[in-house]
C-alpha positions as CSV (number, residue, x, y, z in Angstrom):
1,M,54.7,-7.3,43.0
2,S,54.2,-4.9,39.9
3,S,52.5,-1.5,40.5
4,P,49.5,-0.8,38.4
5,P,50.2,1.5,35.4
6,I,49.9,5.2,36.0
7,P,47.4,6.8,33.6
8,D,49.0,9.7,31.4
9,P,47.0,12.9,31.9
10,D,47.8,14.2,28.5
11,A,46.6,11.2,26.7
12,A,43.4,11.4,24.9
13,P,40.5,9.6,26.8
14,S,39.5,6.4,25.2
15,V,35.8,6.2,24.0
16,L,33.8,3.2,24.4
17,R,31.9,2.6,21.5
18,P,28.9,0.3,21.8
19,R,28.7,-2.5,19.5
20,R,25.6,-2.8,17.6
21,L,24.0,-6.1,17.5
22,R,23.2,-7.2,14.0
23,I,20.7,-9.7,13.5
24,A,21.3,-12.1,10.5
25,Q,19.1,-11.3,7.7
26,P,18.8,-12.8,4.4
27,R,20.6,-11.0,1.5
28,S,18.3,-12.2,-1.2
29,L,15.2,-10.3,-2.0
30,Q,13.6,-13.6,-3.0
31,S,14.5,-15.1,0.4
32,R,13.1,-12.2,2.2
33,Q,9.7,-12.3,0.1
34,L,9.6,-16.1,0.6
35,W,10.1,-16.0,4.3
36,A,7.5,-13.2,4.6
37,A,4.9,-14.8,2.5
38,S,5.5,-18.2,4.3
39,L,5.0,-16.6,7.7
40,G,2.0,-14.9,6.6
41,L,0.5,-18.0,4.8
42,I,1.1,-20.0,7.9
43,A,-0.4,-17.5,10.1
44,F,-3.5,-17.2,7.9
45,L,-3.8,-20.9,7.8
46,A,-3.6,-21.3,11.6
47,L,-6.1,-18.5,12.2
48,A,-8.6,-19.9,9.5
49,G,-8.1,-23.4,11.0
50,L,-9.0,-22.3,14.4
51,A,-11.9,-20.3,13.2
52,L,-13.2,-23.3,11.2
53,D,-12.6,-25.6,14.3
54,R,-14.5,-23.2,16.5
55,A,-17.2,-22.7,14.1
56,F,-17.7,-26.5,13.7
57,L,-17.6,-27.1,17.4
58,N,-20.5,-24.5,18.0
59,T,-22.3,-26.0,15.0
60,A,-22.0,-29.5,16.6
61,Q,-23.0,-28.3,20.0
62,S,-25.9,-26.4,18.5
63,G,-27.1,-29.5,16.6
64,M,-26.9,-31.6,20.0
65,R,-28.9,-28.9,21.8
66,E,-31.6,-29.1,19.1
67,R,-31.7,-32.8,19.3
68,L,-31.7,-32.8,23.1
69,H,-34.5,-30.0,22.9
70,S,-36.6,-32.4,20.8
71,Y,-36.2,-35.3,23.2
72,A,-37.2,-33.0,26.1
73,L,-40.4,-32.1,24.3
74,A,-41.1,-35.8,24.0
75,Y,-40.7,-36.4,27.7
76,A,-42.5,-33.1,28.6
77,G,-45.7,-34.8,27.6
78,S,-45.5,-37.5,30.3
79,D,-48.4,-38.2,32.7
80,F,-48.3,-38.1,36.4
81,A,-49.9,-40.3,38.8
82,R,-52.3,-39.2,41.8
83,D,-49.4,-39.7,44.2
84,G,-47.2,-37.4,41.8
85,S,-45.1,-40.1,40.1
86,V,-44.2,-39.9,36.7
87,I,-45.8,-42.2,34.0
88,P,-43.0,-41.8,31.1
89,P,-44.3,-42.1,27.4
90,W,-45.2,-45.6,26.2
91,E,-43.0,-45.1,23.0
92,S,-39.4,-43.8,23.8
93,P,-38.1,-41.2,21.5
94,D,-35.0,-43.1,21.0
95,A,-34.2,-46.8,21.9
96,R,-31.1,-45.8,23.7
97,F,-33.2,-44.5,26.5
98,K,-34.1,-48.1,27.2
99,R,-30.6,-49.5,27.2
100,P,-28.6,-49.0,30.6
101,G,-25.4,-47.0,30.1
102,S,-26.3,-46.2,26.5
103,G,-25.0,-42.7,26.7
104,L,-28.4,-41.0,26.3
105,Y,-30.3,-40.4,29.5
106,A,-33.5,-38.7,30.7
107,Q,-34.3,-37.2,34.0
108,I,-37.6,-35.6,35.4
109,V,-37.0,-33.5,38.6
110,L,-40.0,-32.9,40.7
111,V,-40.5,-30.9,43.7
112,N,-40.6,-34.1,46.0
113,G,-38.7,-36.5,43.8
114,H,-37.4,-37.2,40.3
115,W,-37.6,-40.1,37.8
116,E,-34.8,-41.3,35.4
117,S,-34.8,-43.5,32.2
118,D,-33.8,-47.0,32.1
119,S,-30.5,-45.9,30.5
120,A,-29.5,-44.1,33.7
121,Q,-29.4,-47.4,35.6
122,G,-25.8,-47.8,36.4
123,P,-24.0,-44.6,35.5
124,K,-24.0,-41.9,38.2
125,L,-25.3,-38.9,36.5
126,P,-25.0,-35.2,37.8
127,E,-28.1,-33.8,39.4
128,G,-29.8,-30.9,38.2
129,P,-31.8,-28.2,40.0
130,M,-35.4,-27.4,39.5
131,L,-35.7,-24.7,36.7
132,P,-38.5,-22.1,36.7
133,P,-41.2,-22.9,33.9
134,G,-40.2,-21.8,30.6
135,T,-36.6,-21.8,31.3
136,Q,-34.0,-23.7,29.0
137,T,-30.4,-24.5,29.9
138,F,-27.7,-26.1,27.8
139,E,-24.5,-27.2,29.8
140,G,-21.4,-29.3,29.3
141,P,-19.4,-31.1,29.4
142,L,-20.2,-32.2,32.9
143,P,-18.5,-35.0,34.7
144,L,-20.2,-38.4,35.4
145,T,-19.3,-41.9,36.3
146,Q,-20.1,-44.5,33.6
147,I,-21.5,-47.8,34.1
148,N,-18.1,-49.4,34.2
149,G,-16.8,-47.1,36.8
150,Q,-14.9,-44.9,34.7
151,A,-15.1,-41.0,34.5
152,G,-16.8,-39.6,31.5
153,E,-18.5,-36.4,30.5
154,V,-22.1,-35.5,29.3
155,Y,-24.0,-32.6,27.9
156,R,-27.0,-31.8,29.6
157,Y,-30.2,-29.8,28.2
158,G,-32.7,-28.6,30.9
159,Y,-36.3,-27.5,30.2
160,G,-38.5,-26.0,32.9
161,L,-42.3,-27.0,32.8
162,A,-45.4,-26.5,34.7
163,L,-48.8,-28.5,34.4
164,S,-52.0,-27.2,35.9
165,E,-55.7,-28.0,35.3
166,N,-58.0,-25.3,34.0
167,G,-55.3,-22.8,34.6
168,D,-55.4,-23.3,38.3
169,A,-52.0,-21.9,39.7
170,A,-52.7,-23.1,43.2
171,N,-52.6,-26.8,41.9
172,E,-49.8,-26.3,39.4
173,L,-47.3,-29.0,39.1
174,Q,-43.8,-27.8,38.3
175,Y,-41.2,-30.1,36.9
176,T,-37.9,-30.0,34.9
177,V,-37.1,-32.3,32.1
178,Y,-33.2,-33.0,31.7
179,I,-31.7,-34.9,28.6
180,L,-28.1,-35.8,28.9
181,E,-26.0,-37.2,26.2
182,D,-22.5,-38.7,26.3
183,S,-19.8,-36.4,25.0
184,T,-17.8,-39.2,23.3
185,A,-19.9,-39.1,19.9
186,L,-19.4,-35.4,19.7
187,G,-15.7,-35.5,20.7
188,Q,-15.2,-38.2,17.9
189,Q,-16.9,-36.0,15.2
190,V,-14.8,-33.0,16.2
191,A,-11.6,-35.1,16.2
192,T,-12.4,-36.5,12.8
193,F,-13.1,-33.0,11.5
194,R,-10.0,-31.7,12.9
195,T,-7.8,-34.3,11.4
196,A,-9.4,-33.7,8.1
197,L,-9.3,-30.0,8.4
198,W,-5.6,-29.8,9.2
199,R,-4.7,-32.3,6.6
200,Y,-6.5,-30.3,3.9
201,L,-5.1,-27.0,5.3
202,G,-1.6,-28.4,5.4
203,G,-1.9,-29.7,1.8
204,A,-3.3,-26.4,0.6
205,G,-0.5,-24.6,2.5
206,V,2.4,-26.7,0.7
207,V,0.5,-26.1,-2.7
208,L,0.3,-22.3,-2.0
209,L,3.9,-22.2,-0.9
210,L,5.2,-23.9,-4.0
211,L,2.9,-21.5,-6.0
212,Q,4.2,-18.6,-4.0
213,M,7.8,-19.6,-4.8
214,W,7.0,-19.9,-8.6
215,V,5.2,-16.5,-8.4
216,L,8.2,-14.9,-6.6
217,R,10.7,-16.2,-9.1
218,W,8.5,-15.1,-12.0
219,S,7.9,-11.6,-10.5
220,L,11.6,-11.1,-9.7
221,R,12.8,-12.3,-13.2
222,P,13.0,-8.6,-14.5
223,L,15.5,-7.8,-11.6
224,R,17.6,-10.8,-12.6
225,D,17.3,-9.5,-16.2
226,V,18.6,-6.0,-15.1
227,I,21.5,-7.8,-13.0
228,G,22.3,-9.8,-16.3
229,E,22.3,-6.6,-18.4
230,L,24.4,-4.7,-16.0
231,K,27.1,-7.4,-15.9
232,R,27.2,-7.4,-19.6
233,V,27.6,-3.5,-19.4
234,Q,30.5,-4.1,-17.0
235,A,32.0,-6.9,-19.0
236,G,31.8,-4.5,-22.3
237,S,29.5,-6.7,-24.3
238,A,26.7,-4.2,-24.2
239,A,26.7,-0.5,-24.5
240,G,23.7,0.1,-22.2
241,M,20.6,-1.0,-20.5
242,S,17.7,-2.1,-22.8
243,E,14.3,-0.6,-22.8
244,A,12.4,-3.9,-22.4
245,H,11.8,-3.5,-18.6
246,P,8.7,-3.2,-16.5
247,R,7.5,0.4,-15.7
248,E,8.6,0.0,-12.0
249,L,12.0,-0.7,-13.2
250,E,12.2,2.1,-15.8
251,P,13.5,4.9,-13.3
252,L,16.3,2.5,-12.4
253,T,17.5,1.5,-15.8
254,D,17.1,5.1,-17.2
255,S,19.3,6.3,-14.3
256,I,21.9,3.5,-15.1
257,N,21.9,4.4,-18.8
258,A,22.1,8.3,-17.9
259,F,25.0,7.5,-15.6
260,I,26.8,5.3,-18.2
261,H,26.1,8.1,-20.8
262,S,27.4,10.8,-18.5
263,E,30.5,8.9,-17.5
264,R,31.4,8.2,-21.2
265,E,30.7,11.7,-22.1
266,N,33.0,12.8,-19.2
267,L,35.7,10.5,-20.4
268,E,35.4,11.7,-24.0
269,R,35.6,15.3,-22.7
270,Q,38.7,14.5,-20.6
271,R,40.3,13.0,-23.7
272,N,39.2,15.9,-26.2
273,T,40.6,18.3,-23.4
274,L,44.0,16.7,-23.2
275,A,44.2,16.5,-26.9
276,D,43.1,20.2,-27.4
277,L,45.7,21.2,-24.6
278,A,48.5,19.2,-26.4
279,H,47.4,20.8,-29.9
280,S,47.4,24.2,-28.3
281,L,50.8,23.8,-26.6
282,K,52.6,22.6,-29.8
283,T,52.9,26.1,-31.3
284,P,54.5,27.9,-28.2
285,L,56.8,24.8,-27.6
286,A,57.8,25.0,-31.3
287,V,58.6,28.8,-31.0
288,L,60.6,28.2,-28.1
289,R,62.5,25.4,-29.6
290,S,63.4,27.5,-32.7
291,R,64.3,30.4,-30.6
292,L,66.7,28.1,-28.7
293,D,68.2,26.7,-31.9
294,S,68.9,30.0,-33.3
295,D,71.5,32.7,-32.3
296,T,69.0,34.8,-30.5
297,G,70.3,37.3,-27.7
298,E,69.8,36.6,-24.2
299,A,67.5,39.6,-23.8
300,E,65.2,38.7,-26.7
301,L,65.3,35.1,-25.7
302,R,64.3,36.0,-22.2
303,S,61.3,38.2,-23.5
304,E,60.2,35.4,-26.0
305,V,60.3,32.7,-23.2
306,D,58.0,35.1,-20.9
307,T,55.7,35.7,-23.6
308,Q,55.2,32.0,-24.5
309,L,55.0,31.0,-20.8
310,R,52.1,33.5,-20.2
311,R,50.5,32.1,-23.3
312,M,51.0,28.5,-22.2
313,N,49.7,29.3,-18.8
314,D,46.6,31.0,-20.4
315,L,46.0,27.9,-22.5
316,V,46.3,25.5,-19.6
317,S,44.0,27.7,-17.4
318,Y,41.4,28.0,-20.1
319,Q,41.6,24.1,-20.9
320,L,41.3,23.2,-17.1
321,A,38.5,25.6,-16.6
322,R,36.7,24.3,-19.7
323,A,37.2,20.6,-18.5
324,A,35.9,21.3,-15.1
325,R,32.9,23.2,-16.7
326,S,32.0,20.4,-19.2
327,G,30.8,17.9,-16.5
328,H,27.8,18.1,-14.3
329,Q,26.4,15.9,-11.5
330,L,23.8,13.6,-12.6
331,F,21.7,13.9,-9.2
332,A,22.5,17.4,-8.2
333,A,20.7,19.4,-5.5
334,P,18.4,22.2,-6.9
335,I,19.9,25.7,-7.1
336,A,17.9,29.0,-6.8
337,I,18.5,31.0,-10.0
338,E,17.5,34.5,-8.8
339,P,20.6,35.1,-6.4
340,Q,23.1,33.8,-9.1
341,A,21.5,36.1,-11.7
342,E,21.6,39.2,-9.3
343,Q,25.3,38.6,-8.6
344,I,26.1,38.4,-12.3
345,V,24.2,41.4,-13.2
346,L,25.6,43.5,-10.5
347,G,29.1,42.8,-12.0
348,L,27.9,43.5,-15.6
349,E,26.3,46.8,-14.6
350,K,29.7,48.0,-13.2
351,V,31.5,46.9,-16.5
352,Y,29.0,48.6,-18.8
353,A,28.1,51.6,-16.5
354,N,28.6,53.9,-19.3
355,K,25.7,52.4,-21.4
356,G,23.1,52.6,-18.5
357,V,21.6,49.2,-19.3
358,L,18.6,48.1,-17.2
359,C,18.2,44.5,-16.7
360,E,14.7,43.1,-15.7
361,F,13.9,39.7,-14.0
362,E,10.9,37.6,-14.6
363,I,11.8,34.5,-12.6
364,A,9.3,31.9,-11.5
365,A,9.5,31.3,-7.6
366,E,9.4,27.4,-8.2
367,A,12.1,27.3,-10.9
368,R,15.2,25.6,-10.0
369,F,18.4,24.6,-11.8
370,H,19.5,21.0,-11.0
371,G,23.3,20.8,-11.8
372,E,26.5,22.4,-10.7
373,T,26.7,26.1,-9.6
374,G,29.6,26.8,-11.9
375,D,27.5,25.7,-14.9
376,L,24.7,28.0,-14.1
377,Q,27.1,31.0,-13.5
378,E,28.7,30.3,-16.9
379,L,25.6,29.9,-18.7
380,L,23.8,33.0,-17.3
381,G,27.1,35.0,-17.3
382,N,27.9,34.4,-21.0
383,L,24.1,35.1,-22.1
384,L,23.7,38.2,-20.0
385,E,27.1,39.5,-21.0
386,N,26.3,39.0,-24.7
387,A,23.0,40.9,-24.1
388,F,24.7,43.8,-22.2
389,K,27.3,44.0,-24.9
390,W,24.8,44.5,-27.7
391,A,21.8,46.1,-25.8
392,K,20.8,49.8,-26.2
393,S,19.1,50.0,-22.8
394,R,17.2,47.0,-21.7
395,V,17.8,43.4,-21.1
396,L,15.2,40.9,-19.9
397,L,15.9,37.5,-18.2
398,T,12.9,35.3,-18.0
399,V,13.1,31.9,-16.1
400,A,10.2,29.4,-15.9
401,E,9.6,25.6,-15.4
402,G,9.8,23.7,-18.5
403,Q,8.3,20.5,-19.4
404,K,6.9,18.3,-16.8
405,L,6.8,14.5,-16.5
406,T,5.4,12.1,-13.9
407,D,7.9,11.2,-11.2
408,R,10.7,13.5,-12.7
409,R,11.8,16.9,-11.9
410,P,10.5,19.6,-14.4
411,G,12.7,21.0,-17.1
412,L,13.9,24.6,-17.2
413,L,13.4,27.5,-19.7
414,I,15.9,30.3,-19.5
415,T,15.3,33.3,-21.9
416,V,17.6,36.3,-22.4
417,E,16.4,39.2,-24.6
418,D,17.9,42.6,-25.5
419,D,16.8,45.6,-27.5
420,G,19.9,45.7,-29.6
421,P,20.2,45.1,-33.3
422,G,19.7,41.4,-33.1
423,I,20.8,38.7,-35.4
424,A,19.8,38.0,-39.0
425,E,18.3,34.5,-39.4
426,D,20.9,33.5,-41.9
427,R,23.7,34.5,-39.8
428,I,22.7,32.6,-36.5
429,A,24.4,29.3,-37.2
430,Y,27.6,31.2,-38.3
431,V,27.6,33.4,-35.3
432,L,27.1,30.3,-32.8
433,Q,30.4,28.8,-34.3
434,R,33.4,28.8,-32.0
435,G,35.7,31.8,-32.4
436,V,33.3,33.9,-34.4
437,R,32.1,37.3,-33.4
438,G,28.9,38.9,-34.6
439,D,30.9,42.1,-35.2
440,E,34.7,42.1,-35.5
441,R,34.6,45.7,-34.3
442,V,33.3,44.5,-30.9
443,Q,35.8,43.4,-28.3
444,G,35.7,39.7,-27.6
445,H,37.0,36.2,-28.5
446,G,33.9,34.7,-29.9
447,I,34.0,31.6,-27.5
448,G,31.2,32.8,-25.2
449,M,28.4,31.1,-27.2
450,S,30.5,28.0,-27.8
451,I,30.8,27.6,-24.0
452,V,27.1,28.1,-23.6
453,Q,26.4,25.4,-26.3
454,D,28.7,23.0,-24.5
455,I,27.0,23.4,-21.2
456,I,23.6,23.0,-22.8
457,K,24.7,19.9,-24.6
458,S,26.1,18.5,-21.5
459,Y,22.7,18.9,-20.0
460,R,21.1,17.4,-23.2
461,G,19.2,20.7,-23.8
462,Q,18.5,22.9,-26.7
463,L,19.5,26.6,-27.7
464,H,17.2,28.6,-30.0
465,V,18.1,32.1,-31.3
466,T,15.3,34.2,-32.7
467,R,14.3,37.8,-32.5
468,S,12.6,39.2,-29.6
469,H,9.0,40.4,-30.2
470,E,9.0,42.3,-27.0
471,L,12.3,44.3,-27.1
472,G,13.2,43.9,-30.8
473,G,16.8,42.6,-30.4
474,A,18.2,39.0,-30.1
475,K,16.4,36.3,-28.1
476,F,18.5,33.4,-26.7
477,E,16.2,30.7,-25.4
478,V,17.6,27.7,-23.5
479,S,15.5,24.6,-22.9
480,L,16.7,21.9,-20.5
481,P,14.7,18.7,-20.3
482,P,13.1,17.1,-17.3
483,G,15.7,15.3,-15.2
484,L,15.8,11.8,-13.8
């Protein structure tokens, strides 16, 4: 007999993960909508049918009550003999009262007896109590035994009356008139009505379901068009989503187009970065090749290799940083601007401590940057460093919300001003070119503004350079459009 396995104390305990029961659901939106509409329509028709059936039954019973009430009034005028017996009207209000077992019966209940119409001869009718004068009752269906011995049902209307001479209450004669009618006629009416009602409601339900299917197919057609366009984009036969879509789908198609455009821009930037990197490395590699092919001494060759390797390392680092800086997240979380600006300004104040530049902030509390933190740092860093470089004593950073559109995050306005010499209007386009410095005597590489323009372009924004009316120097205004 084999012994049970001994558990390993060092083994990790097994965790029993509960299985989640998933109920099968239709994967098609059209199927979901059709099922929901069908169930709602069936429930509505069922409730409407029940309400109409109840209303018809109440109306039929009310009509029967009024009819029996009129018969009771006819028998209420009956005469009474001296011995208290009933003398019914000469003319019966309905011929069925004269025919035994006809289904329409009359009873007059007295204190010491009762009277029944000829139609009550044979059937065994339910006996009613004496009602107080002025009391009216309507009951049913009540059981009875028909003339052929079979069980049946009747509706009964009762009317309590009193007869007196000259208002003498002592000699008042009290009696109750009961009119009974077989429930067969009413049941047939109700059955006929129900058959017609459910036939018409069923036909209307089928027509409405077919109409609902057509409406759903028509209303979901724009979604099928979007799917078709997306498949064409995936196949490469279309450059993007068209603009001919309903307003409700515009955010979706705009997001898809923005995503496609962003991906294509990122791919283009990667290609450009690789091309720039290859082009930049051609010269150091050519120098190394020429040095190897020549009769250069070992010490000189070692020095040249070290120089060119440092140069190539700087080129690779720059191009990689530029590539990482070029793209941005399409649906990035909002970033508070003031903490990033404070961190940058603290570093710049140390670098330009000898100038004693004072940087002021006017940042709106609700303003947020929707993108990558590195992009915001590069954008603010280059603009503020440029302002610190040229300012005499003051720099002003202003941040506010930009253009606002419904159901979209607002744009952003970033303005950096200084009290330096400014930039002449005819030199603005020249200064913004890559590798150009505003003054060759000032240290720098002339690529800061180019980096700023690349970042602004990646966010589909604009850069405007003017003269500051408040400080008198240059004014760099960055405008980023509303996001998706």
